[in-house]
N, C-alpha and C positions, 0 to 999 in steps of 0.2 A: 726458718724453723718448718716451710713447707715439704709436706711428707713427710714428717719425723713423728715417730712413732713416742707418746707418753717415756718409753723407756730411755729412750736417744734422748728426750729433750731432758729429763731429769740428770743422765750424765753431763752433758752440754754444760746445761748451770750449774751443778757443782762441781764441776770444773773451772768453770768461768770465776766460780765464789770461789775457788781456793779450800772448798773444806772435801773432808774426808765421810766415807757411808758412815762411822761413831758420828760427828759431829749433825750430819742430817738429822739422822735416826735421833740423837740425844736431842736435838731441839725439838722435834716432831710427837717425842715420846713413842717412839715402838722400838723392836731390836734392830739390831745392822745387821739382822739375816734377812729382814723384814725388808729394809731398804735393797737391800741384795735382788732380790727378788725380783722386786719391781723393776729395777733397772737390766735383770736378764726377760724380763715379760712375762714371768712366770706367774706372778698375780698382780692384783690392781689396788692401789690405798682405797680403804675405807674414803667414804665420799667424803665424812666430814672432816678428812686432814687435808682437801683438794685445796679449802682455804690458807691454811697454815703455812703448806709446801710451798702455795704462789706466792704469800705473804715474803715469805723467807729466801724468795728466790727476787722479790721486787717484780712481779708479772703479775697478768691476768688470768684466773683462772682457763679462759678461752685458749691462752696465749701456751699456758702447760698442757692442755688437752689439745695445742694444735687445730682448736676449730673457731674459723672466723665464719659470722653470719653472713659477713658480707662478699659477694662474686661479685669477678670480675665481670666485662660486659664478653669476653670472649668464653669462658665459664660457661656462663648463661648461654650465651648461645650452643655451644659442644655437647653441652646437659640436652637440652631442648632439641637437639637434633637428633641426639640417642631416645629420646621418649618417644618423639614422633616417628622413628626407624622402630621404637617396638612397638608401639601400637597397630603395627603392619606386619609381624612376627611373632609376636606373644598374646599369650590369653589376657584378653579387654582389661579383664577386672583385676590380673597381676599388675597392669601399668599402671592401670587407676589408683593402687594403693599404692604402688613407688611412687605415683607424683604427689599422694598426699602424703609421703613420710617426706618428700625432699623439701614440699611448702612446708613443714614444721619444722625440719632443722633448718630452715633459710628462710623464718618468720618475720624477719624486718627486713630483707634485704628482697625492698619492694619489687623492686625491677626483675627480679624473680620469680617473687611472689604474681606478677600480671603476665610471663611467659606460662605459670600454671594454669593460669585461666585462659591464655587463649589455646592451652592445648585442651581444656576440658570441653570448649567452645566446639572448637574444632574437629573434636571426637565424639559428643556429645550424640550426634548420628548413629553411631555404632550401636547404641543400646539398646534398648527395647523397654514399651511401654513408660511405668514411669520410673523408672531409672533413668533417661534420658533427664527427664525432669531434676531429679535428683542431684546430676552431676551439673546440669548449670548451676541451681541453686548452692552447688560448694563451689562454683567458682562466682556467684555470686556475695558470696559469706567470705572468701578471698580478697573479693574488690571491695565489701566493708571495713573487713580489716583495715585492708590500706589508706582507705579514706577517714577512718578515724584516726592514724596512727603516724599516718605520713607528716612528711612539712613543705615535700617538694612540688612547686606547683605542677612540675610538667606532670609528673607522677598523678598526680590527684585529678590532672584532665581526664588522662587516660585511665583509667581508675571507672572513673565516673561514666565516661562511654563505653567501655567494656561491660559495667554493669548493665548500662543503658540496652546495650545489644542482649543480654542475656532477658534484661522483662521482654522485649519485645519478644525473642525467642519459645520462652513459654504463654506469649498471651495475655500480658499485664503491662498495659502501655502508660497508665496512669501514672505509673510509678518513674516512668521516662521521665514524663512533667517534670516531677517533684525531684529528678537531679537536674536536669539541665534548665528546667524555666522557670520563668519569673510568672508573676500571680493570672497573666494572663494566658498564661500556654504556650509562649513565647521562647526561643533562646535565651540566656542570658548574656550566650558568647555566639557571634558567628565570625563565619573564617578559620576554625578549627576542626573543624569537623561534626559539631552538635547538631547541624541544622537538617543534615540528614535524617539524623536519629529521629530526631525532636518531628520532622516530615513524616514520615515510617510510620510514629505513633500516631498523630494524626490521620493518617490516612486509615488503619487500623480500626478506630473508633469513626470513621465515616467524617472529618471531618475535612472536609476537600478545600474548602475555602482557605482554612487555615494553612495547610498544607503547602497549596499552591502560596501564599503570602512568604513560609518560611524559606520555601524554596526558591523564590525571585529576590531576596535579602542576601542570601548566600550565594545565588548567581551572580549577584549584585556586588557583592561584595570580594568575592573571587576574580569578577572581570577588572572591576577597576586598582586592584592589588595586582594581575598583569600588565595596565596601563600605563600603571606606577612606575614601574619596573621597568618594562620599557622606556617609556622617558628619562628614567635614571639611567637607563644604558645607552641611549642615546646621545646625553649629557658627557658621560664617561669618556666616549668615544668621539668628540667633535674633530678633534685632532686625525682622526682616521675613516676619512669620506665612505672607502666602500666596506667599516662595519656601521657605521651611521647610517647612513642611506638607505642601504635592506632594513635597518631597524625602524626607521623613520617611517619608511613607505607603508611596513607591516601597522605599525599604532594609528598610518592613517587610515586604513582598509578596515581598522576595528574602528576607529573614533565614526567615520562615514555608516558601516554597517550596525553600530550597537548606537547611534545617535548619540555619539558624546556631549556632543554643542547643547543638547537640552539636559543631560543626563548629568553635567558638570563642566559647565562653557569655562571655569578656571582653566581644568586640565587640557581640557580642550584648546582654548588659546595659549596656554602652556607650551603645547605641544609645539602648536606654528611659528611659535615664537623663538623655539629651540630649532626647530626646521630651518627658519631662515638664515639665524647662523651660520647654522652648517655647509648652508647653500653657498651664503658670503665667504665663510672661512676657504669653499673649496674653490672659488671664482665663479661659480656658478650667478651668477647678479641677476639674471632675469627671472633663471630659478625663485632665487631669496624673492623678490619682488612679485613675484604671485602667492610666494608664502604669509607675506606679509600683507597682503590684499585678505587673503583669511583669514590672518591674528586680527586686522582691521574690525573686518565684518562681524565677527564674532564678540567683538570689544562694544562696538556700535549696536549692534544688533539682539545681542544672546545672553547680555550680561547681566543686567538690573532688573528687576531688585536681585541682589547678590544672595548667592545662598553657599555657605561653606561648604555644605555634602550633597551641593547638588537639589536634583527634585527627578521624578517617574517619567513616565512617558506611555504610550499605548501598550509598547512590550511592556516593560514593567511597570505596571497600573497597579500593584498591587504594595509600592512600597513608600507611599507619601508619608504614612502615617508615621513609621519608623524613622525615614529620614526628616521627619519637625523634629521627634524628640532629639534626633541623633543634633540636629541644629540649635534645638536650644538645650541642649549640654553643653556645645561648642564654645568656647571664645568670643568674646562680642570680635565683628568684625570691623575692616578700619572704618573710619569714617568713607564714604563716597565719594566726596569729591577726592583726596586724597589715594583712591582707588584709583581712580582717573587719570590724575597727573601722572602716577606710576606705570599706566598703560601706556604712554606717550615718552617719558624722561627713561623707565629701565630698559626700552624695545626699541622704538621707534628711533629715540637720540641717544644712542648707546654708542661709541667711537667706533665700533664693529662695521657702522653704515655707513661713516664717513662719506667716502668715495659715491656713493648716491644722493649726497645734496642737491645736486645741480640738474638731477635725472626728473623731468617732470609726473613720471607714473611716482617716484615718490616722494615728490614735493604734496602730490595731491594727498597722499594719503596721511601725511602728518599733520595738512591743513583741515582732511575729516575730522582726524582724533582732534585738532583743539577747535572745532568747531561741539566737538559731541562736548570734549569737557567744556567749552562753554555755555552749553546749554542748547545748541540747537537739535533738533528730533529728526532722526531717517526713519522713511517708511521702508 
């Protein structure tokens, strides 16, 4: 029924049901002439009759009126593009009025509502004086409507972020904390874009210590996500040396630049264990041994006391409190003795390295690990 008028829908549904204009008129309680005028598009049914007509045909009033509050993504983008062009070519207030009308028409199509929010934010600077603040407030109101009525988590997150951006634009940073922060004015979620907004709010209030802490945690989260992604990519391509090797080299460079051995020894050890497998599979035994040596060195000197989510360093010097909270919320790690045994059995004694068992350098690495497991300490 897309693009059909009410008149066409009435004709189509009446014929589908196999009834005459007389029969429809009798059911609704009007004359045949009234039905004829509806179907010719000359008049419109009284609003009180719409539920009766819709029920008679077994459809909703929205279907009868060919109205859908939900727009497809392509339809949303098309409308957005047209409105953005209108801001460049038509009177500003006319376009604002059109945005407002469309937002009300599709009030429960929350992705579309947020596109209208973006239009308001992007074009508010075209207004002067108090009108600019009024338009930002219109965007805030649409975000609040979305937060109160939508149930989709990704849309709720987006609405909260746009609303927070609006509050920074009109100089109300405290509202950002209410939306995105815990009781300590630190983001409830990191790695989803909240950190930048919270940092901006702290900077507006000249709370630079907290702004730096937020930025560091956000940077740490994003960096570790990238590092994890590289490890996963290497693992996926272990059978393709031409892909895995440059990925490993980039990850190793990052590990050295950002001191991953200190930040998260578990991830650092995982990288070198994986790299050793990669080199061994490619027939590069000498490189495999060198990489295993780095793995063993991390296990012996950098792993304990075990921190499942890492620790800070001289660069990330404001994240330890957050990491401690994350560690406390984490499941308890495995027993230290079990972890040490797995370092030996899962990596060095993996069958992939069987052909190295006669190599003195390899046997020395195995013995080092056995001594470490037995309690010997190394300076």
